LUMVEX-410174 format. One record per residue: x, y, z of N, C-alpha, C, O, CB in turn; residue number from 1. Coordinates in nm, 2 decimals, always signed. Last residue first. Glycine has a CB too. Layout:
N
<<X, Y, Z>, <X, Y, Z>, <X, Y, Z>, <X, Y, Z>, <X, Y, Z>, NUM> ...
//
This chain:
160
<<-0.42, +0.45, -5.89>, <-0.34, +0.32, -5.88>, <-0.30, +0.29, -5.74>, <-0.23, +0.20, -5.71>, <-0.21, +0.34, -5.97>, 160> <<-0.57, +0.68, -5.87>, <-0.64, +0.56, -5.93>, <-0.55, +0.43, -5.92>, <-0.61, +0.32, -5.93>, <-0.67, +0.59, -6.08>, 159> <<-0.38, +0.86, -5.79>, <-0.49, +0.82, -5.70>, <-0.56, +0.69, -5.74>, <-0.60, +0.61, -5.66>, <-0.59, +0.94, -5.68>, 158> <<-0.23, +0.89, -6.02>, <-0.17, +0.83, -5.90>, <-0.27, +0.78, -5.80>, <-0.26, +0.68, -5.74>, <-0.07, +0.94, -5.83>, 157> <<-0.41, +1.01, -6.19>, <-0.37, +0.88, -6.22>, <-0.30, +0.81, -6.10>, <-0.32, +0.69, -6.08>, <-0.27, +0.88, -6.34>, 156> <<-0.43, +1.26, -6.06>, <-0.55, +1.17, -6.07>, <-0.51, +1.03, -6.10>, <-0.57, +0.94, -6.05>, <-0.64, +1.22, -6.19>, 155> <<-0.17, +1.35, -6.09>, <-0.22, +1.33, -5.96>, <-0.34, +1.24, -5.96>, <-0.36, +1.15, -5.88>, <-0.25, +1.46, -5.89>, 154> <<-0.17, +1.39, -6.37>, <-0.08, +1.29, -6.31>, <-0.13, +1.25, -6.17>, <-0.13, +1.14, -6.13>, <+0.06, +1.35, -6.30>, 153> <<-0.36, +1.59, -6.40>, <-0.39, +1.46, -6.46>, <-0.30, +1.35, -6.40>, <-0.34, +1.24, -6.38>, <-0.37, +1.46, -6.61>, 152> <<-0.23, +1.80, -6.26>, <-0.35, +1.75, -6.21>, <-0.39, +1.61, -6.27>, <-0.44, +1.52, -6.20>, <-0.47, +1.85, -6.24>, 151> <<-0.01, +1.83, -6.44>, <+0.01, +1.79, -6.30>, <-0.11, +1.73, -6.24>, <-0.11, +1.63, -6.17>, <+0.07, +1.91, -6.22>, 150> <<-0.14, +1.93, -6.67>, <-0.07, +1.80, -6.67>, <-0.05, +1.75, -6.53>, <-0.07, +1.63, -6.50>, <+0.06, +1.81, -6.75>, 149> <<-0.23, +2.18, -6.57>, <-0.33, +2.08, -6.62>, <-0.26, +1.94, -6.62>, <-0.33, +1.84, -6.58>, <-0.37, +2.12, -6.77>, 148> <<+0.02, +2.30, -6.48>, <-0.09, +2.27, -6.39>, <-0.19, +2.16, -6.45>, <-0.22, +2.06, -6.38>, <-0.17, +2.39, -6.35>, 147> <<+0.33, +2.18, -6.60>, <+0.22, +2.27, -6.62>, <+0.10, +2.21, -6.54>, <+0.08, +2.09, -6.53>, <+0.18, +2.28, -6.77>, 146> <<+0.59, +2.12, -6.36>, <+0.50, +2.06, -6.46>, <+0.38, +2.16, -6.47>, <+0.32, +2.21, -6.37>, <+0.45, +1.92, -6.41>, 145> <<+0.72, +2.24, -6.15>, <+0.80, +2.20, -6.27>, <+0.71, +2.14, -6.38>, <+0.77, +2.12, -6.49>, <+0.90, +2.10, -6.23>, 144> <<+0.57, +2.28, -5.92>, <+0.64, +2.39, -5.98>, <+0.71, +2.37, -6.11>, <+0.74, +2.46, -6.18>, <+0.75, +2.44, -5.88>, 143> <<+0.49, +2.02, -5.86>, <+0.39, +2.11, -5.91>, <+0.45, +2.24, -5.97>, <+0.40, +2.30, -6.06>, <+0.29, +2.15, -5.81>, 142> <<+0.60, +1.80, -5.74>, <+0.66, +1.85, -5.87>, <+0.58, +1.96, -5.93>, <+0.60, +1.99, -6.05>, <+0.68, +1.74, -5.96>, 141> <<+0.66, +1.68, -5.44>, <+0.58, +1.78, -5.50>, <+0.65, +1.84, -5.62>, <+0.74, +1.92, -5.61>, <+0.55, +1.89, -5.40>, 140> <<+0.72, +1.32, -5.45>, <+0.74, +1.46, -5.41>, <+0.65, +1.55, -5.48>, <+0.58, +1.52, -5.57>, <+0.89, +1.49, -5.43>, 139> <<+0.71, +1.05, -5.50>, <+0.59, +1.11, -5.45>, <+0.62, +1.25, -5.39>, <+0.55, +1.29, -5.30>, <+0.53, +1.02, -5.34>, 138> <<+0.92, +0.95, -5.63>, <+0.93, +0.94, -5.49>, <+0.82, +1.02, -5.42>, <+0.83, +1.06, -5.30>, <+1.07, +1.00, -5.45>, 137> <<+0.85, +0.99, -5.90>, <+0.87, +0.85, -5.85>, <+0.87, +0.84, -5.70>, <+0.82, +0.74, -5.64>, <+1.00, +0.80, -5.91>, 136> <<+0.86, +1.28, -5.90>, <+0.73, +1.21, -5.91>, <+0.74, +1.06, -5.86>, <+0.66, +1.02, -5.79>, <+0.68, +1.21, -6.06>, 135> <<+1.14, +1.32, -5.89>, <+1.05, +1.37, -5.79>, <+0.92, +1.30, -5.78>, <+0.87, +1.27, -5.68>, <+1.03, +1.53, -5.81>, 134> <<+1.21, +1.19, -6.13>, <+1.26, +1.14, -6.00>, <+1.18, +1.19, -5.88>, <+1.14, +1.12, -5.79>, <+1.41, +1.17, -5.98>, 133> <<+1.09, +1.36, -6.31>, <+1.05, +1.22, -6.31>, <+1.09, +1.16, -6.17>, <+1.01, +1.09, -6.11>, <+1.11, +1.14, -6.42>, 132> <<+1.25, +1.59, -6.27>, <+1.11, +1.59, -6.24>, <+1.05, +1.45, -6.23>, <+0.97, +1.42, -6.14>, <+1.03, +1.67, -6.35>, 131> <<+1.50, +1.49, -6.37>, <+1.48, +1.54, -6.23>, <+1.34, +1.54, -6.19>, <+1.30, +1.49, -6.08>, <+1.54, +1.68, -6.21>, 130> <<+1.43, +1.44, -6.63>, <+1.49, +1.33, -6.55>, <+1.47, +1.37, -6.40>, <+1.43, +1.29, -6.32>, <+1.63, +1.31, -6.58>, 129> <<+1.34, +1.68, -6.74>, <+1.24, +1.57, -6.72>, <+1.30, +1.47, -6.63>, <+1.22, +1.41, -6.55>, <+1.21, +1.51, -6.85>, 128> <<+1.46, +1.98, -6.58>, <+1.46, +1.88, -6.68>, <+1.38, +1.76, -6.64>, <+1.35, +1.73, -6.53>, <+1.61, +1.83, -6.71>, 127> <<+1.53, +2.30, -6.48>, <+1.42, +2.20, -6.49>, <+1.45, +2.10, -6.61>, <+1.46, +2.15, -6.72>, <+1.29, +2.27, -6.51>, 126> <<+1.72, +2.50, -6.48>, <+1.75, +2.38, -6.40>, <+1.64, +2.27, -6.42>, <+1.67, +2.16, -6.37>, <+1.76, +2.41, -6.26>, 125> <<+1.59, +2.70, -6.66>, <+1.72, +2.63, -6.69>, <+1.74, +2.50, -6.61>, <+1.79, +2.41, -6.66>, <+1.83, +2.73, -6.67>, 124> <<+1.38, +2.85, -6.59>, <+1.35, +2.71, -6.63>, <+1.48, +2.63, -6.66>, <+1.47, +2.51, -6.69>, <+1.26, +2.71, -6.76>, 123> <<+1.47, +3.10, -6.54>, <+1.40, +3.03, -6.43>, <+1.37, +2.89, -6.47>, <+1.34, +2.81, -6.38>, <+1.27, +3.10, -6.40>, 122> <<+1.58, +3.19, -6.79>, <+1.66, +3.16, -6.68>, <+1.59, +3.07, -6.57>, <+1.65, +2.98, -6.51>, <+1.71, +3.28, -6.62>, 121> <<+1.44, +3.01, -7.07>, <+1.44, +3.13, -6.99>, <+1.51, +3.09, -6.86>, <+1.51, +2.97, -6.81>, <+1.30, +3.18, -6.96>, 120> <<+1.64, +2.85, -7.32>, <+1.55, +2.84, -7.21>, <+1.55, +2.97, -7.12>, <+1.66, +3.02, -7.11>, <+1.58, +2.71, -7.12>, 119> <<+1.67, +2.96, -7.65>, <+1.73, +2.95, -7.52>, <+1.62, +2.94, -7.41>, <+1.52, +3.01, -7.42>, <+1.83, +3.06, -7.49>, 118> <<+1.57, +2.78, -7.93>, <+1.54, +2.89, -7.84>, <+1.60, +2.86, -7.70>, <+1.60, +2.75, -7.65>, <+1.38, +2.90, -7.82>, 117> <<+1.67, +2.70, -8.26>, <+1.69, +2.68, -8.11>, <+1.65, +2.81, -8.04>, <+1.68, +2.92, -8.07>, <+1.84, +2.66, -8.09>, 116> <<+1.57, +2.52, -8.53>, <+1.57, +2.65, -8.47>, <+1.58, +2.63, -8.32>, <+1.50, +2.55, -8.26>, <+1.44, +2.73, -8.51>, 115> <<+1.70, +2.34, -8.80>, <+1.66, +2.34, -8.66>, <+1.67, +2.48, -8.61>, <+1.76, +2.56, -8.65>, <+1.75, +2.24, -8.58>, 114> <<+1.59, +2.28, -9.14>, <+1.67, +2.34, -9.04>, <+1.62, +2.32, -8.90>, <+1.50, +2.30, -8.88>, <+1.69, +2.49, -9.07>, 113> <<+1.56, +2.05, -9.40>, <+1.50, +2.10, -9.28>, <+1.61, +2.15, -9.18>, <+1.70, +2.09, -9.14>, <+1.42, +1.99, -9.21>, 112> <<+1.63, +1.91, -9.62>, <+1.63, +2.05, -9.63>, <+1.58, +2.12, -9.50>, <+1.57, +2.24, -9.50>, <+1.53, +2.10, -9.75>, 111> <<+1.84, +1.63, -9.52>, <+1.72, +1.69, -9.57>, <+1.74, +1.84, -9.59>, <+1.85, +1.90, -9.57>, <+1.60, +1.66, -9.48>, 110> <<+2.09, +1.56, -9.43>, <+2.00, +1.46, -9.48>, <+1.88, +1.51, -9.56>, <+1.83, +1.45, -9.65>, <+1.95, +1.37, -9.37>, 109> <<+2.21, +1.79, -9.34>, <+2.27, +1.72, -9.45>, <+2.18, +1.62, -9.51>, <+2.19, +1.59, -9.63>, <+2.40, +1.65, -9.39>, 108> <<+2.03, +1.85, -9.13>, <+2.03, +1.94, -9.24>, <+2.10, +1.87, -9.36>, <+2.06, +1.90, -9.48>, <+2.11, +2.07, -9.20>, 107> <<+2.09, +1.64, -8.96>, <+1.95, +1.65, -9.01>, <+1.95, +1.74, -9.14>, <+1.89, +1.71, -9.24>, <+1.85, +1.71, -8.91>, 106> <<+2.35, +1.71, -8.89>, <+2.32, +1.58, -8.97>, <+2.18, +1.59, -9.03>, <+2.17, +1.55, -9.15>, <+2.33, +1.46, -8.87>, 105> <<+2.30, +1.95, -8.76>, <+2.38, +1.95, -8.88>, <+2.36, +1.82, -8.96>, <+2.36, +1.83, -9.08>, <+2.53, +1.96, -8.84>, 104> <<+2.14, +1.86, -8.54>, <+2.09, +1.96, -8.64>, <+2.17, +1.96, -8.77>, <+2.11, +1.96, -8.88>, <+2.08, +2.10, -8.58>, 103> <<+2.32, +1.70, -8.40>, <+2.20, +1.64, -8.46>, <+2.14, +1.73, -8.57>, <+2.11, +1.68, -8.68>, <+2.09, +1.62, -8.35>, 102> <<+2.51, +1.90, -8.33>, <+2.55, +1.78, -8.41>, <+2.43, +1.72, -8.48>, <+2.43, +1.68, -8.60>, <+2.62, +1.68, -8.32>, 101> <<+2.35, +2.07, -8.17>, <+2.41, +2.12, -8.29>, <+2.45, +2.00, -8.38>, <+2.43, +2.01, -8.51>, <+2.54, +2.20, -8.26>, 100> <<+2.27, +1.91, -7.95>, <+2.17, +1.95, -8.05>, <+2.23, +2.00, -8.18>, <+2.18, +1.98, -8.29>, <+2.08, +2.06, -7.99>, 99> <<+2.53, +1.89, -7.82>, <+2.45, +1.77, -7.86>, <+2.35, +1.81, -7.97>, <+2.35, +1.74, -8.07>, <+2.37, +1.71, -7.74>, 98> <<+2.59, +2.16, -7.78>, <+2.68, +2.07, -7.85>, <+2.61, +1.95, -7.90>, <+2.63, +1.91, -8.02>, <+2.80, +2.03, -7.76>, 97> <<+2.36, +2.25, -7.63>, <+2.40, +2.31, -7.75>, <+2.48, +2.21, -7.84>, <+2.46, +2.19, -7.95>, <+2.46, +2.44, -7.74>, 96> <<+2.38, +2.10, -7.39>, <+2.27, +2.08, -7.48>, <+2.30, +2.13, -7.62>, <+2.26, +2.07, -7.72>, <+2.14, +2.16, -7.42>, 95> <<+2.62, +2.22, -7.29>, <+2.62, +2.07, -7.33>, <+2.50, +2.04, -7.42>, <+2.51, +1.97, -7.52>, <+2.61, +1.98, -7.20>, 94> <<+2.53, +2.47, -7.23>, <+2.62, +2.45, -7.34>, <+2.63, +2.31, -7.39>, <+2.65, +2.28, -7.51>, <+2.76, +2.50, -7.30>, 93> <<+2.17, +2.44, -7.17>, <+2.31, +2.45, -7.13>, <+2.40, +2.44, -7.25>, <+2.35, +2.41, -7.36>, <+2.35, +2.34, -7.03>, 92> <<+1.91, +2.45, -7.28>, <+1.93, +2.49, -7.14>, <+2.08, +2.52, -7.11>, <+2.11, +2.62, -7.04>, <+1.88, +2.38, -7.04>, 91> <<+1.72, +2.50, -7.56>, <+1.86, +2.48, -7.51>, <+1.87, +2.53, -7.37>, <+1.84, +2.65, -7.35>, <+1.96, +2.55, -7.61>, 90> <<+1.47, +2.35, -7.76>, <+1.51, +2.43, -7.65>, <+1.65, +2.40, -7.60>, <+1.69, +2.28, -7.60>, <+1.41, +2.42, -7.54>, 89> <<+1.38, +2.34, -8.11>, <+1.44, +2.28, -7.99>, <+1.47, +2.39, -7.89>, <+1.50, +2.50, -7.92>, <+1.57, +2.20, -8.03>, 88> <<+1.20, +2.27, -8.40>, <+1.21, +2.36, -8.28>, <+1.27, +2.28, -8.16>, <+1.22, +2.18, -8.13>, <+1.08, +2.43, -8.25>, 87> <<+1.26, +2.23, -8.72>, <+1.25, +2.15, -8.60>, <+1.28, +2.25, -8.49>, <+1.39, +2.31, -8.49>, <+1.35, +2.03, -8.60>, 86> <<+1.07, +2.36, -9.00>, <+1.18, +2.34, -8.92>, <+1.15, +2.26, -8.79>, <+1.04, +2.22, -8.77>, <+1.24, +2.48, -8.88>, 85> <<+0.85, +2.32, -9.17>, <+0.96, +2.41, -9.21>, <+1.08, +2.39, -9.13>, <+1.20, +2.41, -9.18>, <+0.91, +2.55, -9.21>, 84> <<+0.69, +2.01, -9.23>, <+0.73, +2.11, -9.14>, <+0.85, +2.19, -9.20>, <+0.93, +2.14, -9.28>, <+0.78, +2.05, -9.00>, 83> <<+0.53, +1.81, -9.34>, <+0.56, +1.93, -9.42>, <+0.60, +2.05, -9.33>, <+0.57, +2.16, -9.35>, <+0.44, +1.97, -9.50>, 82> <<+0.52, +1.57, -9.22>, <+0.42, +1.67, -9.17>, <+0.44, +1.81, -9.25>, <+0.38, +1.91, -9.21>, <+0.44, +1.69, -9.03>, 81> <<+0.72, +1.43, -9.34>, <+0.59, +1.38, -9.36>, <+0.48, +1.49, -9.32>, <+0.38, +1.50, -9.38>, <+0.57, +1.26, -9.27>, 80> <<+0.94, +1.58, -9.25>, <+0.91, +1.58, -9.39>, <+0.76, +1.54, -9.41>, <+0.69, +1.60, -9.49>, <+1.00, +1.49, -9.47>, 79> <<+0.92, +1.51, -8.97>, <+0.91, +1.65, -9.02>, <+0.88, +1.66, -9.16>, <+0.79, +1.75, -9.20>, <+1.04, +1.73, -8.99>, 78> <<+0.97, +1.24, -8.99>, <+0.84, +1.29, -8.94>, <+0.82, +1.43, -8.98>, <+0.71, +1.47, -9.02>, <+0.84, +1.27, -8.78>, 77> <<+1.23, +1.25, -9.08>, <+1.13, +1.19, -9.16>, <+0.99, +1.23, -9.12>, <+0.91, +1.25, -9.20>, <+1.15, +1.03, -9.15>, 76> <<+1.36, +1.38, -8.86>, <+1.35, +1.45, -8.99>, <+1.25, +1.38, -9.08>, <+1.19, +1.45, -9.16>, <+1.49, +1.45, -9.06>, 75> <<+1.33, +1.18, -8.66>, <+1.26, +1.31, -8.65>, <+1.25, +1.38, -8.78>, <+1.15, +1.44, -8.81>, <+1.33, +1.39, -8.55>, 74> <<+1.26, +0.84, -8.77>, <+1.36, +0.95, -8.75>, <+1.28, +1.09, -8.75>, <+1.18, +1.11, -8.82>, <+1.46, +0.95, -8.87>, 73> <<+0.97, +0.72, -8.59>, <+1.07, +0.72, -8.70>, <+1.17, +0.82, -8.67>, <+1.17, +0.89, -8.57>, <+1.00, +0.74, -8.83>, 72> <<+0.74, +0.73, -8.43>, <+0.85, +0.63, -8.40>, <+0.94, +0.61, -8.52>, <+0.99, +0.50, -8.54>, <+0.78, +0.50, -8.36>, 71> <<+0.52, +0.96, -8.26>, <+0.59, +0.92, -8.38>, <+0.70, +0.82, -8.34>, <+0.75, +0.82, -8.22>, <+0.65, +1.04, -8.46>, 70> <<+0.21, +1.13, -8.18>, <+0.32, +1.03, -8.14>, <+0.39, +0.99, -8.28>, <+0.33, +1.00, -8.38>, <+0.26, +0.90, -8.07>, 69> <<+0.12, +1.47, -8.16>, <+0.12, +1.34, -8.23>, <+0.24, +1.26, -8.18>, <+0.34, +1.31, -8.15>, <+0.13, +1.36, -8.38>, 68> <<-0.07, +1.76, -8.12>, <+0.02, +1.66, -8.05>, <+0.01, +1.53, -8.12>, <-0.10, +1.47, -8.13>, <-0.01, +1.65, -7.90>, 67> <<-0.08, +2.10, -8.22>, <-0.13, +1.96, -8.22>, <-0.03, +1.87, -8.16>, <+0.09, +1.91, -8.15>, <-0.16, +1.92, -8.37>, 66> <<-0.17, +2.44, -8.20>, <-0.08, +2.33, -8.15>, <-0.15, +2.20, -8.16>, <-0.27, +2.18, -8.13>, <-0.04, +2.35, -8.00>, 65> <<-0.36, +2.62, -8.27>, <-0.24, +2.62, -8.35>, <-0.14, +2.51, -8.30>, <-0.03, +2.49, -8.37>, <-0.17, +2.75, -8.34>, 64> <<-0.56, +2.61, -8.08>, <-0.58, +2.54, -8.21>, <-0.46, +2.53, -8.30>, <-0.45, +2.46, -8.39>, <-0.69, +2.61, -8.29>, 63> <<-0.57, +2.57, -7.76>, <-0.48, +2.63, -7.85>, <-0.48, +2.56, -7.99>, <-0.42, +2.46, -8.01>, <-0.33, +2.64, -7.80>, 62> <<-0.70, +2.43, -7.57>, <-0.76, +2.55, -7.61>, <-0.67, +2.63, -7.71>, <-0.70, +2.75, -7.73>, <-0.79, +2.64, -7.49>, 61> <<-0.54, +2.21, -7.51>, <-0.67, +2.18, -7.56>, <-0.73, +2.31, -7.62>, <-0.81, +2.30, -7.72>, <-0.76, +2.13, -7.46>, 60> <<-0.28, +2.18, -7.40>, <-0.30, +2.27, -7.51>, <-0.44, +2.26, -7.58>, <-0.45, +2.30, -7.69>, <-0.19, +2.26, -7.61>, 59> <<-0.32, +1.98, -7.20>, <-0.25, +2.11, -7.17>, <-0.28, +2.22, -7.27>, <-0.30, +2.34, -7.24>, <-0.10, +2.10, -7.15>, 58> <<-0.42, +1.77, -7.34>, <-0.50, +1.84, -7.24>, <-0.45, +1.98, -7.21>, <-0.52, +2.07, -7.20>, <-0.51, +1.75, -7.11>, 57> <<-0.19, +1.70, -7.49>, <-0.31, +1.74, -7.56>, <-0.41, +1.82, -7.46>, <-0.46, +1.92, -7.50>, <-0.39, +1.62, -7.62>, 56> <<-0.03, +1.61, -7.28>, <+0.01, +1.73, -7.36>, <-0.11, +1.79, -7.44>, <-0.13, +1.91, -7.45>, <+0.13, +1.70, -7.46>, 55> <<-0.16, +1.38, -7.19>, <-0.13, +1.49, -7.10>, <-0.11, +1.62, -7.18>, <-0.16, +1.73, -7.14>, <-0.01, +1.46, -7.01>, 54> <<-0.17, +1.22, -7.42>, <-0.30, +1.27, -7.36>, <-0.27, +1.39, -7.27>, <-0.34, +1.49, -7.27>, <-0.36, +1.15, -7.27>, 53> <<+0.10, +1.17, -7.46>, <+0.02, +1.24, -7.56>, <-0.10, +1.30, -7.50>, <-0.14, +1.41, -7.53>, <-0.01, +1.14, -7.68>, 52> <<+0.15, +1.03, -7.22>, <+0.23, +1.15, -7.25>, <+0.15, +1.23, -7.36>, <+0.14, +1.36, -7.34>, <+0.37, +1.12, -7.30>, 51> <<-0.02, +0.81, -7.25>, <-0.04, +0.90, -7.14>, <+0.03, +1.03, -7.17>, <-0.02, +1.14, -7.15>, <+0.02, +0.84, -7.01>, 50> <<+0.09, +0.68, -7.47>, <-0.05, +0.73, -7.48>, <-0.07, +0.83, -7.37>, <-0.14, +0.93, -7.39>, <-0.15, +0.61, -7.46>, 49> <<+0.34, +0.61, -7.38>, <+0.33, +0.70, -7.49>, <+0.19, +0.76, -7.49>, <+0.17, +0.88, -7.51>, <+0.36, +0.63, -7.62>, 48> <<+0.34, +0.61, -7.01>, <+0.33, +0.54, -7.14>, <+0.32, +0.65, -7.25>, <+0.29, +0.77, -7.22>, <+0.20, +0.45, -7.15>, 47> <<+0.59, +0.73, -6.79>, <+0.45, +0.74, -6.84>, <+0.45, +0.67, -6.98>, <+0.55, +0.68, -7.06>, <+0.41, +0.89, -6.85>, 46> <<+0.85, +0.65, -6.76>, <+0.77, +0.65, -6.65>, <+0.62, +0.65, -6.69>, <+0.54, +0.59, -6.62>, <+0.80, +0.77, -6.56>, 45> <<+1.03, +0.43, -6.99>, <+0.95, +0.55, -6.96>, <+0.87, +0.54, -6.83>, <+0.83, +0.43, -6.80>, <+0.86, +0.58, -7.08>, 44> <<+1.34, +0.34, -7.09>, <+1.23, +0.30, -7.00>, <+1.16, +0.43, -6.96>, <+1.21, +0.51, -6.90>, <+1.28, +0.22, -6.88>, 43> <<+1.48, +0.33, -7.42>, <+1.44, +0.40, -7.30>, <+1.33, +0.33, -7.22>, <+1.24, +0.27, -7.28>, <+1.40, +0.54, -7.33>, 42> <<+1.50, +0.20, -7.66>, <+1.61, +0.18, -7.56>, <+1.58, +0.25, -7.43>, <+1.65, +0.22, -7.33>, <+1.73, +0.24, -7.62>, 41> <<+1.28, +0.27, -7.81>, <+1.28, +0.14, -7.75>, <+1.39, +0.12, -7.65>, <+1.38, +0.03, -7.57>, <+1.28, +0.03, -7.86>, 40> <<+1.14, +0.58, -7.79>, <+1.27, +0.52, -7.81>, <+1.27, +0.38, -7.74>, <+1.26, +0.38, -7.62>, <+1.38, +0.61, -7.76>, 39> <<+0.91, +0.78, -7.93>, <+0.92, +0.66, -7.86>, <+1.06, +0.60, -7.89>, <+1.08, +0.57, -8.01>, <+0.80, +0.56, -7.89>, 38> <<+0.80, +1.13, -7.91>, <+0.88, +1.02, -7.96>, <+0.88, +0.90, -7.87>, <+0.85, +0.91, -7.75>, <+1.01, +1.06, -7.99>, 37> <<+0.57, +1.35, -8.00>, <+0.61, +1.27, -7.88>, <+0.67, +1.14, -7.93>, <+0.60, +1.06, -7.99>, <+0.48, +1.24, -7.79>, 36> <<+0.58, +1.66, -8.12>, <+0.60, +1.52, -8.17>, <+0.65, +1.44, -8.05>, <+0.77, +1.46, -8.01>, <+0.70, +1.52, -8.29>, 35> <<+0.37, +1.91, -8.16>, <+0.45, +1.85, -8.05>, <+0.46, +1.71, -8.09>, <+0.35, +1.63, -8.08>, <+0.39, +1.88, -7.91>, 34> <<+0.37, +2.14, -8.41>, <+0.33, +2.00, -8.39>, <+0.42, +1.95, -8.28>, <+0.54, +1.94, -8.30>, <+0.34, +1.91, -8.52>, 33> <<+0.25, +2.46, -8.45>, <+0.35, +2.37, -8.39>, <+0.29, +2.24, -8.36>, <+0.19, +2.22, -8.30>, <+0.41, +2.43, -8.26>, 32> <<+0.19, +2.72, -8.68>, <+0.15, +2.59, -8.62>, <+0.27, +2.52, -8.56>, <+0.38, +2.52, -8.62>, <+0.08, +2.51, -8.73>, 31> <<+0.31, +2.96, -8.74>, <+0.17, +2.95, -8.74>, <+0.11, +2.83, -8.67>, <+0.00, +2.83, -8.62>, <+0.12, +2.96, -8.88>, 30> <<+0.59, +3.07, -8.54>, <+0.53, +2.98, -8.63>, <+0.38, +2.99, -8.62>, <+0.32, +3.03, -8.52>, <+0.57, +2.83, -8.60>, 29> <<+0.68, +3.26, -8.36>, <+0.76, +3.24, -8.48>, <+0.69, +3.15, -8.59>, <+0.72, +3.16, -8.71>, <+0.89, +3.17, -8.44>, 28> <<+0.52, +3.25, -8.15>, <+0.54, +3.38, -8.20>, <+0.62, +3.37, -8.34>, <+0.62, +3.47, -8.41>, <+0.63, +3.47, -8.10>, 27> <<+0.52, +2.99, -8.07>, <+0.40, +3.04, -8.14>, <+0.42, +3.18, -8.20>, <+0.34, +3.22, -8.28>, <+0.28, +3.03, -8.05>, 26> <<+0.75, +2.97, -7.92>, <+0.76, +2.93, -8.06>, <+0.64, +2.97, -8.14>, <+0.65, +2.99, -8.26>, <+0.77, +2.78, -8.07>, 25> <<+0.65, +3.03, -7.67>, <+0.74, +3.13, -7.74>, <+0.75, +3.10, -7.89>, <+0.76, +3.19, -7.97>, <+0.88, +3.14, -7.67>, 24> <<+0.52, +2.79, -7.62>, <+0.45, +2.92, -7.62>, <+0.53, +3.03, -7.69>, <+0.47, +3.10, -7.77>, <+0.42, +2.96, -7.47>, 23> <<+0.73, +2.60, -7.64>, <+0.62, +2.60, -7.73>, <+0.55, +2.73, -7.74>, <+0.52, +2.78, -7.84>, <+0.52, +2.48, -7.68>, 22> <<+0.89, +2.69, -7.42>, <+0.95, +2.69, -7.56>, <+0.83, +2.68, -7.66>, <+0.84, +2.76, -7.76>, <+1.04, +2.56, -7.58>, 21> <<+0.71, +2.65, -7.21>, <+0.77, +2.78, -7.24>, <+0.82, +2.79, -7.38>, <+0.80, +2.89, -7.45>, <+0.88, +2.82, -7.14>, 20> <<+0.68, +2.38, -7.20>, <+0.56, +2.46, -7.23>, <+0.61, +2.60, -7.27>, <+0.55, +2.66, -7.36>, <+0.47, +2.47, -7.10>, 19> <<+0.94, +2.30, -7.13>, <+0.88, +2.26, -7.26>, <+0.77, +2.35, -7.30>, <+0.76, +2.40, -7.41>, <+0.83, +2.11, -7.26>, 18> <<+0.93, +2.41, -6.87>, <+1.03, +2.45, -6.97>, <+0.99, +2.42, -7.11>, <+1.00, +2.50, -7.20>, <+1.17, +2.38, -6.94>, 17> <<+0.74, +2.26, -6.74>, <+0.71, +2.40, -6.77>, <+0.81, +2.46, -6.86>, <+0.78, +2.56, -6.94>, <+0.72, +2.48, -6.63>, 16> <<+0.74, +1.94, -6.92>, <+0.77, +2.03, -6.81>, <+0.73, +2.18, -6.84>, <+0.69, +2.21, -6.96>, <+0.91, +2.03, -6.77>, 15> <<+0.63, +1.62, -6.96>, <+0.63, +1.75, -7.02>, <+0.64, +1.85, -6.91>, <+0.56, +1.85, -6.82>, <+0.50, +1.78, -7.11>, 14> <<+0.83, +1.36, -6.79>, <+0.70, +1.43, -6.84>, <+0.73, +1.56, -6.91>, <+0.85, +1.60, -6.91>, <+0.61, +1.45, -6.72>, 13> <<+0.88, +1.30, -7.09>, <+0.85, +1.20, -6.98>, <+0.89, +1.26, -6.85>, <+0.99, +1.21, -6.80>, <+0.91, +1.07, -7.01>, 12> <<+0.93, +1.38, -7.36>, <+0.84, +1.45, -7.28>, <+0.79, +1.36, -7.16>, <+0.67, +1.34, -7.14>, <+0.72, +1.50, -7.36>, 11> <<+1.07, +1.32, -7.59>, <+1.00, +1.21, -7.52>, <+0.90, +1.26, -7.42>, <+0.80, +1.20, -7.40>, <+1.11, +1.12, -7.46>, 10> <<+1.03, +1.54, -7.88>, <+1.09, +1.50, -7.75>, <+1.02, +1.38, -7.70>, <+0.92, +1.33, -7.75>, <+1.09, +1.61, -7.65>, 9> <<+1.00, +1.81, -8.12>, <+1.01, +1.67, -8.08>, <+1.07, +1.65, -7.94>, <+1.15, +1.73, -7.89>, <+1.09, +1.59, -8.18>, 8> <<+0.81, +2.01, -8.27>, <+0.89, +2.02, -8.14>, <+0.89, +1.88, -8.09>, <+0.80, +1.83, -8.02>, <+0.82, +2.12, -8.04>, 7> <<+0.80, +2.13, -8.59>, <+0.77, +2.02, -8.50>, <+0.86, +2.05, -8.38>, <+0.98, +2.10, -8.39>, <+0.80, +1.88, -8.57>, 6> <<+0.64, +2.41, -8.74>, <+0.75, +2.35, -8.68>, <+0.71, +2.23, -8.60>, <+0.59, +2.22, -8.56>, <+0.82, +2.45, -8.58>, 5> <<+0.52, +2.59, -9.02>, <+0.50, +2.49, -8.93>, <+0.63, +2.44, -8.87>, <+0.73, +2.42, -8.95>, <+0.42, +2.37, -8.99>, 4> <<+0.37, +2.86, -9.17>, <+0.49, +2.81, -9.12>, <+0.47, +2.71, -9.01>, <+0.40, +2.75, -8.91>, <+0.59, +2.93, -9.07>, 3> <<+0.17, +2.91, -9.46>, <+0.18, +2.87, -9.32>, <+0.31, +2.81, -9.28>, <+0.37, +2.73, -9.35>, <+0.07, +2.77, -9.29>, 2> <<+0.19, +3.19, -9.67>, <+0.22, +3.05, -9.65>, <+0.24, +3.02, -9.50>, <+0.30, +3.09, -9.43>, <+0.35, +3.01, -9.73>, 1> 
//
């Protein structure tokens, strides 16, 4: 039986930490769906279409990974996709407390469990908010974003 996980997030932008969680998740799952969410309360640096495009390009040669946008409850999306679990990365104790509460509510609502992978030490300080700020100020974020995505971002910057 195929084991599928969804890896949800806004991914604005998708970082090397996200990439690391997905790559390591492939050791646990046959298929991972990267679920790019849209929250109307957030202001995004990259559009939903750009975020999906960037991540698809990054994993273009990995058939076990798909990338989809969604705008419903994460557990509803997981059920729709027949996912076995929700994959999440944890950087800090604060992340754990936040994610634990969501995971427990999700489990109460459905049969779906959350699986947490600890971020590798070198990726612990990397988060999308910091990386986004670097990009906004035209700094060099190449250490924090997978190369394929970084090159696409640079191309878009040149076009504008």
